[in-house]
N, C-alpha and C positions, 0 to 999 in steps of 0.2 A: 111413840116419840121417834121422829126420824133422827138418824145419826149421820155425821159427816166424817169421812175418812181423810185424814191429813196425808198428803203426798210426801213421801220421803225423798227429798231432793238429792240425797247422797247415794241413792241406789238401794237395791234390796239388801245388800250386805253392809252398807255403810250408813252412818248417821248423817245428820246435817252438818255441813261445814260451817265455819264462822260466818262466811258471807251470807249463806242462806239463813242462818239463825238471826243475824241482825236485820236481814231484810224482812223477816216475819214480824219484827217489832218496830218496823218503820225506819230502820237505819241502813245506810249504804256505805260500804267501805270506799275510801278514795281509790280511784283507778289510775294506772300509769298510761298517759297518752301514747298512742302508737307512734313509732318513729317513722318519719317520712323516708321513703326509699332513696338511697343515694343516687345522684345523677351519674350516669356512666360517661366517663371521659371519652371525647371523640378520638377516633383512631388517627394516628399521625400519618400512617401510610395505608392507602387503600389498595389492597392487592387485587390484581386482575388475573384472570385465568391466562394460561400460556397462549391460548388461541383466541382470547377475547371472550366477552360475555356472549352467550348464545341467544342474543336478542337482536332485533332489527336495529341497524344503525349504531351498533356497539363494537364494530370492528371484528366480528367473528370470522375466523378463517378455517377452512376445512383441514389445513395442514399447518404444522408449526414452521416458523421462519428458519431458514438455515443459519446456524451459528457461525460466526466468523472469529477466528483466533488470530491474535496479534502478538508478536514476540518482540521484546525490546530489552535493552540492557538496563541495569539499575540506575545509571546516570541519565537515561532518557525518560524513565518512568515518571519522575517528579515533574517533568515538563507537561505531561498530559494529565496526570492525576496528582495535584499537589496536596497529598494527604497531610503532610507535615510541613509547616512553614519553616523556612530557614531563619537562623538568628539574625537580629538586626545588625546592620553595619555599624562600625565604630563612629562616634561623633567627631570626625575630623573632616576638614575641608569646608566647602560651601554648604550652608543649610538651604536646601532646595524645596522642601515640602514636607508632607506627612506620609509616614509609612502606613499603608493601608492594612497591613497585617497586625502591627503592634499598636498603632495609634500614636506613636511617638514621632519625633522629627526625623526627617531623612536627610542625611549628609552625603555629599558626593566628593570623593577624593581619589581619583583613579590611580595616581602615582603612589599615594599612601596605601592603597589596597595592595598594590604589588609588593610593597616593602614589608607588609605585615604577614606574619606566619598564620594568623587565625582567619585570614580572608583568602578564599580559594580563587585568587585572580593572578594570572600569569603575565598579563600585559595590560597597559592602560588604555587600550583602544575602546571607544564607546560608539555605538551605533544607535541613533535616536530615530524612531519612526512612530507615526501616529496619523490619524485622519487629517485631511486638509482643514486648516482653520482652527486647530486645537492648541496652537501656541508652541509649535516646535522651535521656530526661530526666536521667539521671545524667551523661551526657556534656555536656549543655547547662549543667547546674549547675557541673560542674567547669570548663568553659570560662569561665563568668561569674566564678567565684571566682579563677581563675588570671590573668584579665585585669585584675583590680582593682589589683594593684601597678603596672600600666602606666597608671593613670589612668582606666580605663574604669569606667562606672557602669551598673547594670542597672535597667531599668524593665519590669516584667511587667504588661502592660495587662490581662490576664485569666488567672487561674489556676484553671481549672475543677476541678482535683483537689486543690488546696491543696498542691501538691508543693513550693512555694517558701516555705511558712510557716516551716518549721524552719530553712531557710537564712537567712531574714530575721531570725529571733530569734537565731540564732547570731552574726549581725553587729550585733546591738543595735538592730534596726529592727522595729517592729510593723506587720504588713501591714494594709491597709484591707479590711474585710469589707463586701461589698456584698450586701445581702439585705433583704427586707421585715422590719421590726421592729428593725433595727439602726440605730445613730445616724448612719451615714455617708449623705450625700446628694450627688448629682451634678446640677448644673444644666446641662442641655444648652445653655441660652441664655446662659451666661456668655461674656463677651467675651474672656476669656483674656489672653494677653500683649499683644494688640492694644489693650486698654483701658488699659495702663499709661501714666501721665504724659499723659493726654488733654488736660488743661488747658494743657499746654505746646506742643501741636501747632499748626502753622500751619493755615490754612483748607484749603489744598490737601491736606496730609497727612491731616487729619481726614476730608475727603471720600473720600480713597482708602481709608482704613481702614474707613470706614462701608460703602462698597461691598463690600469683602471680607467684613465681618462679616455683612451681610444675605444675601449669597450662601451663606455657610456655614450660616446659620440655616435657610435654605430647603431646602438639601440635607439637613440633619439632620432637620427636621420631615418632609420627604418620606420619609426612611428610617423614622422612628418610626411615622408613619401607615401607610406601606406594609407594615409588619410585621404589621398587624392583618388578620385573615382574615374575609371574609364567609361563606365555606363552605370546603370542602376544596380548591377550585380557584381561587376568586376572592379578591382582596385589596381592601382599601379603596382606591378610586381617589384619586389626587392629581395632578390635571391643572392646566392654566393657571388655571382659575377658583379652585381651592383655593389655588394658589400666590399669586394676587393677593390673596385674603382674608387669608392669613397675613402677607404683606408689609405690607399696610396696617395690620393689627392691631399688628404689631411696631413699625411706625413711630409709632403713637399711644402705645403703652406705653413706648417708650424716649424719647419726646420729640422724635424726629426730625421728625415731621410738624409740630410746633409751632415748629420752627426752633431748638431748644435747641442750644447749643454743646457740651454734655457729655451723652452718652447715659446713660440710666438703665437699670441692669440689671433685667431682668424674669425671670419664671419660667413654666414650663408651666401651673401653676394660674391665674396671672393671664391668660395667653393664653386658656385655656379659659373663664374667667369672662367675658372680654370678648366671646367668640363666643356665649356663652349669653345675655348681656345687651348686645347691640350698641348703641353710641351712634349718634346721627344722623350724626355725622362719619364713622364707619366704614361705615355703609350707603351714604352718599353717595359716599365714596371708592371703594367697590367697585361702584358704578353699579347698585345694586338699586333696584327701584321703592319698596319699603317694608320695614319690619322683618319682616313676616310672610314675604315672599318670601326675604329673607336667611336666616331661620331654616330655612325649608323646603329651600333649596338647600345649606345647610352642615351638615345633620344628621349625615351620616356623618363629616365632619371633626370635629365636636364630640364625637361619641361615641368616636371613636378617641383623641382627646386626653384624654377622660375616663377611659379605661382606664389612662392614665399617672398619674392623680391619685387615682381612687377604685377602680379595678379591680384586676386581678391584679398590676399593676405598681406599685401604690401603695407609697410608702415608698422609692422609688428615685430618681425624678426630680421630686419634688413640692415642692422647696424650694431655697433657695440652697445652693451648694456649701459644705459645712462641713469639708472636708478640705483640707489643704495639702500638696502634694507637696514634699518636701525634696530639691531637685535636687543637694544636696551630699552626701547620704547614699550609701553604697555600693550600696544596692538599695532599690527601692520596688515593692510588689506589691499587686494588687487580687485578693482571694480571692473566687471566684464559686461555690464548691461548694454554697452554700446555695440556689442558684437551680435546682438539678436538678429539684426537684419541681414547678416552675412551667412545664415544657415548653420549647419552643424559642423562644417569643416573647421572653422576657427576654434571651436570648442575642443575638438580632438587635437588640433595642433597646440593649443594652449596647454592641454593636459600633458602632452609630450614634452613641451619646453619647460 
């Protein structure tokens, strides 16, 4: 009779385990399903070899690039690498937009920043720059308008595109039009606020103001004369000799040379006329030998001043100032768009005046 040998599933030294025993009787134990392998997260940074991948078209280089070292102070580093954003500005002044770092509202209050100890601002000057057509002028006008309820007033010293004319008229203010042929005149030799209540000043205060006024006049005349060109590269010189002539001429015209206690306001045409027809007092004060020598040495100066009276700049600075700035108005503006056809010289002269 043939015999069948049963295989020991547990091995030579072990018996059958439970799973093998139940399997012999037709039963199978439940099994645990295998777990799916977890997906590997993609790497955030893909590191590249220092010299690039050694494959075609992958930027491999036979040598490493030379390293450049840059040194800077701690106050300059945040400009190039803003690792830590500064705290938001206080909510005072005009609400202008959204702070891109915090997501909150952005307020602009230049004078308020200077007065606060927690804001590192030492002066209220603002410089706005951006690409053309991104709304620089609109932002500036919106800022000026929104700051008016806080007591701020706007003075536009030069509006080359007449962008503020509509804003002025909307606020009930008529802008001043500066151009040849218009009625507005600006006297660069006006004494301004320093001439107020002159008759009430003490001798020391009058002398102090006189020194300041004459220094300002010399700087202004130097700018006006220096804006004239002899050719494409050279400008009309204004050195110590020209400065001495102008100083002595102004002293005569204002009465300072005669010892008057109250200075008389003069104009560019009067200064030009005195240089064209110098008195013996002026020639002697400037230490010239005679009138002919004076006229020969001051020809360029006279011709440059003549441009302001009879030349291309006539009608701008050839009379007493006949406009009065209302400092209590919400806005005052000087429109300069009519000067475009006269070149760059009127712009330089306007900045000096």
